[in-house]
KOLMI-612196 format. One record per atom (N, C-alpha, C): residue in one letter; z, y, x. Coordinates in steps of 0.05 Angstrom, whole numbers, plus 5000, padded with zeros to 4 digits. Example, Ala and Ser with C-alpha at 12.3 -4.5 7.8 and 13.67 -1.06 7.14 Angstrom:
// residues 2
A515648865264
A515649105246
A515649345264
S514249555257
S514349795273
S515750015258
END
This chain:
// residues 111
X500649775019
X500350075001
X500250275021
X501750235037
X501750505054
X498650505070
X497350215081
X495350335085
X492950445070
X492450395041
X491650475032
X491950715026
X494750845014
X495151095021
X493451285035
X494451195066
X493051345096
X490451375085
X489751155093
X485751175091
X485051335065
X486951435031
X484751525023
X485551835035
X487651945042
X488852125049
X486452225078
X485852055090
X484352015121
X481152155114
X480451985080
X477752065076
X477652375066
X479952465043
X480352735039
X479952895059
X480952815080
X481653075101
X477853035122
X477252785118
X474652775133
X472352975122
X471952955088
X471152995074
X471253355076
X473953455063
X473853715074
X473153865099
X472953635126
X472953745144
X469253775147
X467453665138
X464953625137
X463253845120
X465254035108
X464454295085
X464254165059
X464353985054
X464353925026
X466254005006
X469154165016
X471154215005
X470854564994
X468754525017
X466954925010
X464654995005
X463754754986
X461254824979
X461154954958
X458755174957
X458155314928
X458555134911
X459255244886
X458855064860
X458355284837
X455355144828
X453855314809
X452955644818
X452555824808
X451356024821
X452756244838
X455356074853
X456756254872
X454856324889
X454356674901
X452856714915
X454156624953
X452156594969
X452956554992
X454856675001
X456756625016
X458056855036
X458656785068
X458857075086
X460356995106
X462157085111
X463257095134
X465757215155
X464357365170
X465957615174
X465857845194
X468157935201
X468458045218
X470258145238
X469458325257
X472258475261
X472458715296
X475358685294
X475858735327
X478758845332
X479958965314
X482958995321
X484359095297
X485259445328
X484859365347
X485159495367
X487459435376
X489159355376
X492259345377
X492059215408
X494159375420
X494259295456
X497259185457
X497458985480
X499758895496
X501759105502
X504059005494
X506859155498
X507159475480
X505759405458
X505259515433
X504559865434
X502259865461
X500960055467
X498560215450
X497460055420
X495860125420
X497159985384
X496460225367
X497760185337
X494459925326
X495159725309
X493459615303
X492359715283
X489759625271
X488059845250
X489459665234
X489759685199
X490459495184
X486859365165
X488659235152
X486359105141
X485159215121
X486559475105
X486259565084
X484559855092
X485459915110
X484260135128
X481360075138
X481059835153
X478659725164
X475959715144
X477959545121
X476159455096
X474459745091
X476160025088
X473960225079
X471860315091
X471660195123
X468760145139
X466659965123
X467459835107
X465359615087
X464559755061
X465160025061
X465660215037
X462260045023
X462659974991
X459359984989
X459359684990
X460559495004
X460159285006
X462459114988
X461758914980
X463458704962
X464558554980
X468258614983
X469858544997
X471058324989
X470558024989
X471957824968
X474957674986
X475057755010
X477657655023
X477957795048
X480957845052
X480957955080
X483657795094
X484257725123
X485757615146
X485557735169
X488457745177
X488057805204
X489457615215
X487657525240
X487257265259
X487357345288
X487957135302
X487357145321
X484657075336
X482757165351
X480257155359
X479756945377
X481956735376
X483256455403
X482156515427
X481756775439
X480656745466
X483656795482
X484256745517
X486156805524
X485857035541
X487057225539
X487257465556
X489857505573
X489457645600
X491657715617
X493357865599
X495857695616
X498157815605
X499358235616
X497658365614
X498258595622
X498758825599
X500359045604
X500759255587
X498259395587
X497159505555
X495159655553
X492959465543
X493359175551
X490559025551
X490358915521
X488158825511
X487958725487
X488858485476
X490258575457
X491458275441
X490058065426
X488158135417
X486157915417
X486057955376
X487958035371
X486958035336
X485258245323
X484157995307
X481958205285
X483158095263
X481558325248
X481858325225
X478358225215
X478958005192
X476657865187
X476557935153
X473257925151
X473057945119
X470257765110
X471157685084
X469457535079
X468057695049
X464357835056
X462957835047
X460157675039
X458457835019
X456257705015
X454257635033
X453457465037
X451157345056
X449757585062
X448657635045
X446857855035
X447058095047
X449858205056
X451058455058
X451858465100
X451158225103
X451658165144
X449958445151
X447858515144
X445658675163
X447458915165
X448559065138
X450259265135
X452759255149
X453759035147
X456758995160
X456659105190
X454258835205
X453658855240
X452859245236
X451959375228
X451359625222
X453659835225
X455059695220
X458659825212
X459859735242
X458859545259
X459559495285
X461859205280
X461059105255
X462658835251
X460958695264
X461758435261
X459758155278
X460857875265
X458657745261
X459257505245
X460357295260
X462457185245
X464857105250
X463656735252
X463156605270
X461556385270
X464056175267
X463555865266
X465555755264
X466655595283
X465055725311
X466555645342
X469455855353
X468756105336
X470656255343
X473056215326
END
């Protein structure tokens, strides 16, 4: 019984890992994630830009979700150096070029 339950859980996780859990349903439009550094610096030497303030740079675009994350890169520990914190926004895929024009980059799955 335990083996069956573990196998069922494993199948669920593998299915989600391949993207099926995030598949579009019905007529939902395709979305992409874009990001920009929040400007924060180590040793509190730079004030981070809030999600709400930076979202104003996407004025006219539909922001579906927003979250603050780490860019996943390693940085030297030095006061005034970047923290690697980014503001991430989910937008319609059709608005990607406009967001890039405002200085945002597309967040690829390997970021």
